[in-house]
N, C-alpha and C positions, 0 to 999 in steps of 0.2 A: 356573346354568341353571334355567329354569322348566320343570317337567315337569307335564303334565296327562294325564288318561285320558279318552277320548271314545268315543262310538259314532258311526260314520259312516253314510252313507245306505244302505249295504248291511246295516246291523245288526252290523257287525264292531267289536270293541273294540280300541282301540290306545292305547299310550302315545305321547306326542308331546312334542317340545320346542317351547315357545311363544316366539316372537320377535315382539314387537309383536302384530299381528293375524294372523300366519302360524303354522301348525302344521306341523312336520316329523316324520314317523313315526320312532319309535325301534325298532330291532331288538335282540334279545338279552335277556339276563337283567338286569333293572334293578339287582340287587344284586351282580352279578358282572362281566359283560363285555357292555356294550351300546354301540351307536353310533347317532348321529343321522344318518338318511339324508337325501337331498335330495328325497325324495318328499313333496310337500305333501298334506295331508289336510284335508277339510272336515268339521267336527263337526256332527252333528245334535243331540247332547246331551252335556253335560259330566258326567262321573262323579266320584265321590270319587277322589282322585289315586292311592290304593293300595288293595289288598285286604289288610287286616291279618292277620298271623299270631297276634297277641295284642294286647289293649288293657289297659294299666295306667293307673290314675289316681292322682293325688296330691291328697289333701285338705288344706285349711287351710294353703296354701303361700304366701299373700301376707300380709305382716305386717299391713296395714291391714284385710284381710278377717278375720283372727283377732281384731283389735280390735273390728270391728263385731259379731262374734258373741259377744264377751265371753269368749273362750276363751284359755287359755294357749297360747303358741307351743310346738309339739311339739319334743321332743328328737331325733326321727328322722322321716323322711318317713312320712306316713300313707298307706298303700297300699290300693287296692281294684282290682277288675277289672271290665271291661264285656264282655258278649258281643260277639264280632266281628260278629255279625249285626245289631248295633245301628247299624252304619255307615249314614249317609245321605248322598246326593249334594247338591252345591250346587243351590240353587233348588228342591229337592224338599221336601215338607212334613215338619215335625215333627208326629207324630200323637199326640194326647192319648189315653191308654188309656181304654177304656170297658168292655171285657170284664173286665179286672182294673182297676177304676176308680181313677183318681187325679184329684183336683181341685186338686192343688198341684204342678203341673209347673213346674219352675224352669229358668232359663237360667244358663249359666256360660261366659263367653267365655274361651278358653284358647289358649295356645301348645302345639301338638302337635309332638313330636319323633319322627322315624322312624329306627329303628336299621337300619344298612346291612349289618352282618356279625355273625357269632356273637360274643357279648359275654358274658364271665364273669369275675368277680373282677378287674375293672379298677379302678384307682384314679382319683380325680377328675382328676388331672393328665393322664391319657390318655383319659378318657371321651369327650371330644368327637370323638376320632378314629374313634369307632364310629357317629357320626351320619351318616346318609345325607342327611337334609334336614329341613325344617320346613314346617308348614302351619298354617292356622287351624282351630280346633275349637270346638264347642259341647258341653260336657259336660252334656247335659240330664238331669234327674233328677226323680223323683217324691218329693217331700219326705214325703208321708204314708205312704210305704213304708220310710222310714228309721227310725232307732232311736226316734224320738218316738212312733211308732204301729206297729201291726201286727206287733210282735215283733222289729223290728230287721232288716228285709230290705234291707241296704245294697246288695248287689250287684244284687238284683232291681230296686231303685229306679233303678239306673243303666243297666239292660240291656233295657228295653222297646224294641221295634222303633222305629227312626228316632232313637234317643236319642244318637247320636254323629255329627252332621254334621261333615264335614271338607272342606277345599278352599279355594278352587277350584283352586289350583295347589300343587305342592310346590316349594319353593325349595331347591336343593342347598346343603349345608353350607358349601361354599367361598364362597358369597355372603353368609353370615351368620357371620363368624368369632367374633363375640361375641353369643350369644343373650340376654345380660342387659341389653341397652340398647334393647329394642324397646318403643315405645309400643303399648298395647293398649286397645281399646274394645269395649264391648257396647252395641248400639243397639237399642232397642225402639220400633218404629213411628216411626222417624226421630228419636227422642230419645235422646241419650247417657245411659245409665243406669249404665254401668261405665266407668271411665277410670283407667288407671294405666300402669305400665311394668314390664317384666320384672325390672328391678333391685330391685323390692320383694319378690321371692321370698325366702322364708326359707331354702330349699334351692335352690341353683343347678341348672341343667340337668346340669352335670357331676357334682355331688354326688348328684343323683337317680339318674343312670345307675349310678354307682359303688355306691350302696346297693342298687338293684334287681338288679344283676348279682352281688351277693355270694352265692356258692354256688348261683347260679341262672343258667341260660343264657337270654339274650335272643336270640331268633331274628331274622334279617333280616325286616323288615316289621313288627316290633313297634312299636306306637304307644304313646307315653307322653304322657299329658295332665298338664300341669305345674302345675295349680292355677288358681284364678280370682281376679281382683281383687275389691275390695269393690263392693257395689251389687246383689247378687243379690236375687231377688224375696222370699226368706224374710226378709231383713233390713230390708225396707221397713216403714214404719208407716202404715197397716196393710200386711201382706204383699201382694205384687203378683205373681201367678203368670200364666203364659201362658194366653191364651184363643184360641179359634178365630178365624180371619180376621186375626190379628196377624202381624207379621213381626219376626224377630230377626236382627241382623247382627253378625258378629264382624269387627273390623278390626284388623289388626296391620301397623304400618309396615314396609315392606320385603318383605311377603309378599302381602297383598291383602285382599279383602273377601269374606266368606262370608255369604250371605243365605239364609234359609229361612222360608217361610210356616208358619203353624200351622193345623191342622185337627183335627177329632175323628175318632176311629176309627169306622168304619162297621161295625155288627154285622149279620151275615147271619142272617135267620130261616129255619130249616129246617123 
């Protein structure tokens, strides 16, 4: 099932099941007991498909990305977190920070996993049973706020407003029984800049969930960003960071295409 979240012409927010060009309103708790009604709704604006309870990210999780960075492959998943308020909607802008300035805002095309029920101490053989669905994500980050500069503000670098676009739809887990066979692309201004497949992950989706759930409860609505393929801006020669008036697109086969323009933060003089 394709699930989307929209605002209608009355300004009401709905979850909906998307079938072709038609949307049917969903009633109930998305992570518990819901049903798709026969009520058609017309979207005025498409939103991020969920409101996350938490956002975990996995760094250095594609083998070829580790190679391009000249780094050893980790023995365990490298974990960080993002502020849930960093979520951004499809087609809405990635905003380059200017109050806390960054001139090195990077893109990272990623597969996002959405946990569907309380998950703790699960083994990798059972881990995918806790997945509600998948969507596209862009793990935007400010490289000059990471360990190389400014004292190592890793979480801050990942958590500026708009630094986690997701969408445009959530594909339920039953439609993606194997998340390790998905082609993934990052496209900057129409040019493919990242291209790989999820089979290049060092740690599979199931292994990541098992690791994160160890002695730790993952709540329904938790988003897990599973790492990015090679081709990030920092790895280019010279480095190539996002600029105002550009557009970045994440494409994952079987899920869809997430597109976001880029603009600068507007500072208000008081």
